[in-house]
Structures are given as C-alpha cells and as structure tokens.
Backbone as ProteinMPNN parsed JSONL, in Angstrom:
{"seq_chain_A": "XXXXXXXXXXXXXXXXXXXXXXXXXXXXXXXXXXXXXXXXXXXXXXXXXXXXXXXXXXXXXXXXXXXXXXXXXXXXXXXXXX", "coords_chain_A": {"N_chain_A": [[1.458, -2.876, -12.539], [-0.015, -0.856, -11.67], [-2.582, -1.84, -11.268], [-1.917, -3.409, -8.977], [-1.132, -1.594, -7.14], [-3.483, -0.188, -6.892], [-5.26, -2.255, -5.65], [-3.655, -2.282, -3.126], [-4.444, 0.141, -2.039], [-7.288, -0.146, -1.892], [-7.222, -2.194, 0.113], [-6.022, -0.805, 2.236], [-8.262, 0.963, 2.73], [-9.954, -0.702, 3.877], [-8.66, -1.73, 6.068], [-8.552, 0.662, 7.434], [-11.277, 0.974, 8.058], [-11.79, -1.136, 9.982], [-10.227, -0.252, 11.948], [-10.639, 1.588, 14.866], [-9.504, 4.208, 15.477], [-8.742, 5.196, 13.109], [-10.984, 5.387, 11.643], [-13.158, 6.995, 9.167], [-15.015, 9.696, 10.196], [-15.98, 11.979, 9.421], [-17.748, 12.311, 7.158], [-17.231, 13.275, 4.893], [-15.305, 12.332, 1.8], [-12.009, 10.86, 1.798], [-8.541, 10.806, 1.34], [-6.75, 7.592, 1.218], [-5.243, 6.421, 4.338], [-2.52, 5.584, 4.04], [0.09, 5.765, 4.924], [-0.201, 5.473, 7.82], [-1.353, 3.027, 7.872], [0.846, 1.494, 6.883], [3.011, 1.901, 8.701], [1.782, 0.947, 10.93], [0.41, 2.654, 12.709], [-2.028, 3.565, 14.88], [-3.525, 1.4, 14.077], [-5.769, -1.193, 14.423], [-5.173, -3.976, 16.615], [-5.98, -6.694, 16.253], [-5.704, -10.03, 14.952], [-6.613, -10.41, 12.249], [-6.738, -8.11, 11.071], [-4.17, -7.213, 11.225], [-3.019, -9.218, 9.574], [-4.219, -8.406, 7.209], [-2.735, -5.999, 6.953], [-0.138, -6.849, 6.695], [-0.34, -8.031, 4.063], [-0.978, -5.815, 2.648], [1.323, -4.522, 2.807], [3.198, -6.277, 1.544], [2.125, -6.034, -1.116], [2.731, -3.515, -1.71], [5.434, -3.561, -1.551], [5.864, -5.225, -4.01], [5.016, -3.322, -5.893], [7.146, -1.457, -5.551], [9.276, -3.0, -6.251], [8.692, -3.485, -8.918], [8.936, -0.963, -9.968], [11.686, -0.594, -9.533], [12.679, -2.607, -11.322], [11.679, -1.62, -13.557], [13.119, 0.829, -13.815], [15.685, -0.112, -13.964], [15.659, -1.498, -16.377], [15.282, 0.717, -18.221], [17.575, 2.108, -17.75], [19.437, 0.359, -18.811], [18.599, 0.233, -21.301], [18.966, 2.899, -22.122], [21.997, 3.25, -21.748], [22.85, 1.586, -23.716], [23.593, -1.085, -23.142], [22.0, -3.328, -23.474]], "CA_chain_A": [[1.847, -2.312, -11.171], [-1.152, 0.157, -11.16], [-3.596, -2.718, -10.519], [-1.478, -3.919, -7.743], [-1.223, -0.483, -6.295], [-5.045, -0.022, -6.601], [-5.503, -3.216, -4.647], [-3.265, -1.927, -1.922], [-5.235, 1.267, -1.583], [-8.527, -0.712, -1.344], [-6.928, -3.01, 1.195], [-5.989, 0.248, 3.368], [-9.548, 1.424, 3.174], [-10.617, -1.788, 4.611], [-7.996, -1.788, 7.342], [-9.036, 1.901, 8.244], [-12.674, 0.615, 8.592], [-11.56, -2.06, 11.028], [-9.409, 0.408, 13.103], [-11.596, 2.695, 15.277], [-8.752, 5.482, 15.536], [-8.652, 5.63, 11.667], [-12.235, 5.463, 10.906], [-13.553, 8.327, 8.723], [-16.195, 10.063, 10.779], [-16.455, 13.27, 8.941], [-18.862, 12.297, 6.281], [-16.61, 13.577, 3.735], [-14.43, 11.338, 1.357], [-10.698, 11.42, 2.03], [-7.583, 9.848, 0.855], [-6.374, 6.435, 2.014], [-4.326, 6.813, 5.208], [-1.605, 4.452, 3.688], [1.294, 5.956, 5.886], [-0.532, 4.952, 9.062], [-1.456, 1.483, 7.922], [2.186, 0.73, 6.669], [3.687, 2.058, 9.804], [0.923, 0.414, 12.067], [0.112, 3.553, 13.658], [-3.468, 3.566, 15.262], [-4.292, 0.281, 13.455], [-6.448, -2.349, 15.232], [-4.276, -5.158, 16.931], [-6.35, -8.1, 15.975], [-4.958, -10.843, 14.066], [-7.054, -10.601, 10.913], [-6.448, -6.749, 10.538], [-2.707, -7.37, 11.119], [-2.754, -10.014, 8.356], [-4.457, -7.565, 6.041], [-1.708, -5.037, 6.805], [1.064, -7.485, 6.058], [-0.645, -8.317, 2.846], [-0.855, -4.593, 1.844], [2.81, -4.243, 2.712], [3.699, -7.182, 0.45], [1.568, -5.478, -2.34], [3.429, -2.367, -1.935], [6.639, -4.044, -1.957], [5.9, -5.561, -5.339], [5.045, -2.177, -6.669], [8.382, -0.829, -5.476], [10.076, -3.79, -7.052], [8.266, -3.169, -10.168], [9.599, 0.358, -10.325], [13.193, -0.812, -9.601], [13.094, -3.391, -12.479], [11.461, -0.741, -14.843], [14.171, 1.808, -13.821], [16.961, -0.763, -14.371], [15.471, -1.634, -17.821], [15.436, 2.109, -18.824], [18.955, 2.436, -17.543], [20.227, -0.42, -19.66], [18.268, 0.651, -22.669], [19.708, 4.166, -22.53], [23.243, 3.046, -21.827], [23.207, 0.659, -24.761], [24.052, -2.237, -22.61], [21.143, -4.373, -23.715]], "C_chain_A": [[0.707, -1.466, -10.644], [-2.155, -0.666, -10.421], [-3.194, -3.183, -9.283], [-1.568, -2.758, -6.709], [-2.711, -0.038, -6.002], [-5.462, -1.124, -5.521], [-4.906, -2.924, -3.102], [-4.038, -0.893, -1.255], [-6.628, 0.681, -1.17], [-8.353, -1.51, -0.133], [-6.706, -1.942, 2.488], [-7.144, 0.761, 3.628], [-10.266, 0.367, 4.109], [-9.931, -1.984, 6.038], [-8.431, -0.609, 8.221], [-10.496, 1.687, 8.842], [-12.562, -0.255, 9.773], [-10.979, -1.488, 12.17], [-10.296, 1.712, 13.51], [-10.903, 4.044, 15.304], [-8.628, 5.988, 14.069], [-9.965, 5.775, 10.894], [-12.553, 6.926, 10.598], [-14.882, 8.689, 9.324], [-16.725, 11.485, 10.321], [-17.428, 13.436, 7.944], [-18.274, 12.692, 4.904], [-15.635, 12.666, 3.168], [-12.963, 11.957, 1.64], [-9.825, 10.354, 1.528], [-7.216, 8.726, 1.79], [-5.272, 6.901, 3.023], [-3.131, 5.699, 5.103], [-0.337, 4.618, 4.804], [0.98, 5.327, 7.341], [-0.796, 3.598, 9.086], [-0.158, 0.847, 7.49], [2.984, 0.772, 7.95], [3.081, 1.534, 11.242], [0.534, 1.388, 13.117], [-1.571, 3.671, 13.77], [-4.23, 2.399, 14.487], [-4.738, -0.671, 14.621], [-5.385, -3.518, 15.418], [-4.563, -6.47, 16.629], [-5.663, -8.743, 14.968], [-5.273, -10.58, 12.643], [-6.563, -9.099, 10.296], [-4.935, -6.637, 10.438], [-2.306, -8.083, 9.941], [-3.028, -9.226, 7.242], [-3.285, -6.559, 5.954], [-0.5, -5.54, 6.278], [0.799, -7.739, 4.712], [-0.452, -6.953, 2.107], [0.651, -4.2, 1.762], [3.446, -5.061, 1.565], [3.275, -6.572, -0.845], [2.464, -4.436, -2.665], [4.841, -2.32, -2.305], [6.857, -4.608, -3.483], [5.763, -4.469, -6.32], [6.449, -1.476, -6.785], [9.384, -1.738, -6.352], [9.815, -3.702, -8.587], [9.04, -1.96, -10.657], [11.131, 0.224, -10.544], [13.476, -1.473, -11.006], [12.837, -2.316, -13.62], [12.73, 0.41, -15.056], [15.525, 1.198, -14.337], [16.801, -1.05, -15.835], [15.764, -0.361, -18.619], [16.754, 2.442, -18.797], [19.788, 1.7, -18.614], [19.937, -0.07, -21.186], [19.06, 1.969, -23.23], [21.299, 4.053, -22.598], [23.659, 2.324, -22.886], [23.807, -0.577, -24.325], [23.142, -3.464, -22.91], [21.219, -5.125, -24.861]], "O_chain_A": [[0.464, -1.347, -9.443], [-2.56, -0.405, -9.288], [-4.072, -3.391, -8.445], [-2.016, -2.942, -5.577], [-3.025, 0.433, -4.909], [-6.028, -0.72, -4.505], [-5.514, -3.244, -2.081], [-4.294, -0.971, -0.054], [-7.092, 1.051, -0.091], [-9.285, -1.54, 0.671], [-7.158, -2.212, 3.601], [-7.288, 1.118, 4.797], [-11.07, 0.691, 4.983], [-10.579, -2.347, 7.02], [-8.649, -0.718, 9.428], [-10.836, 2.151, 9.93], [-13.392, -0.018, 10.65], [-11.109, -2.011, 13.276], [-10.598, 2.63, 12.748], [-11.617, 5.037, 15.165], [-8.415, 7.185, 13.878], [-10.038, 6.197, 9.739], [-12.356, 7.868, 11.365], [-15.862, 8.025, 8.988], [-17.729, 12.019, 10.792], [-17.966, 14.532, 7.782], [-18.88, 12.406, 3.871], [-14.981, 12.082, 4.032], [-12.714, 13.16, 1.706], [-10.215, 9.207, 1.31], [-7.341, 8.859, 3.007], [-4.427, 7.704, 2.628], [-2.867, 5.002, 6.082], [0.101, 3.653, 5.431], [1.865, 4.729, 7.952], [-0.564, 2.932, 10.095], [-0.038, -0.356, 7.724], [3.605, -0.234, 8.291], [3.629, 1.629, 12.34], [0.343, 1.028, 14.278], [-2.262, 3.854, 12.768], [-5.445, 2.473, 14.3], [-4.055, -0.837, 15.632], [-4.791, -3.962, 14.436], [-3.708, -7.355, 16.673], [-5.041, -8.091, 14.129], [-4.351, -10.514, 11.83], [-6.073, -9.001, 9.171], [-4.477, -5.942, 9.532], [-1.347, -7.677, 9.285], [-2.239, -9.244, 6.297], [-2.875, -6.3, 4.823], [0.182, -4.866, 5.506], [1.81, -7.677, 4.013], [0.173, -6.932, 1.047], [1.127, -3.635, 0.778], [4.16, -4.51, 0.726], [4.126, -6.595, -1.735], [2.972, -4.39, -3.785], [5.403, -1.501, -3.032], [7.926, -4.435, -4.069], [6.272, -4.56, -7.437], [6.872, -1.005, -7.841], [10.216, -1.204, -7.086], [10.735, -3.851, -9.391], [9.719, -2.009, -11.682], [11.747, 0.759, -11.466], [14.335, -1.018, -11.761], [13.669, -2.143, -14.51], [13.185, 0.773, -16.14], [16.336, 1.845, -14.999], [17.782, -0.856, -16.552], [16.465, -0.427, -19.629], [17.202, 3.066, -19.759], [20.685, 2.27, -19.234], [20.777, -0.077, -22.086], [19.597, 2.112, -24.328], [21.887, 4.72, -23.45], [24.87, 2.344, -23.107], [24.547, -1.157, -25.12], [23.552, -4.58, -22.588], [20.434, -6.055, -25.042]]}, "name": "protein", "num_of_chains": 1, "seq": "XXXXXXXXXXXXXXXXXXXXXXXXXXXXXXXXXXXXXXXXXXXXXXXXXXXXXXXXXXXXXXXXXXXXXXXXXXXXXXXXXX"}
C-alpha cells in the first residue's frame, strides 16, 4: 500500500507540473497538492492531464481499499471469528 501511495504522490507532482495554476513558483520544496488534484481544482483540462488524474484517483482508491481490508482482518482476528 505504501508503494502505491508513493506512486500516487509522484503522479500528483506530475499533474501539478502540467497545471499552470498549481505550479510551484516559490523555489522552495512543498508537499504535493493532492486535495487539489483529487477534486480537480485548478487542474489543467487537457485530456492527458485528466487521464493522469483519473489514474491517481484509482491508486488512492486501491490504498483506501487496502486499509479497509486490513481493518476488517484486524477486527476478525481480535473478535476471534477467524
């Protein structure tokens, strides 16, 4: 799950680089603006960037599903139902 989350972060940085309103012009490193890229706020509207955004959203859904499965497994182990 960690590797998939890192892929999503890297993809978010690539989306930001393609989106003029999200480009980092400060010269200082900053965190990925994943909330903006997930919600499509100030993201470039060209098809390639939107395809990258959809892929990033799928990766984040996979991470979320992994946490749900992990939580369910822990719940079953603790309740003795396994």
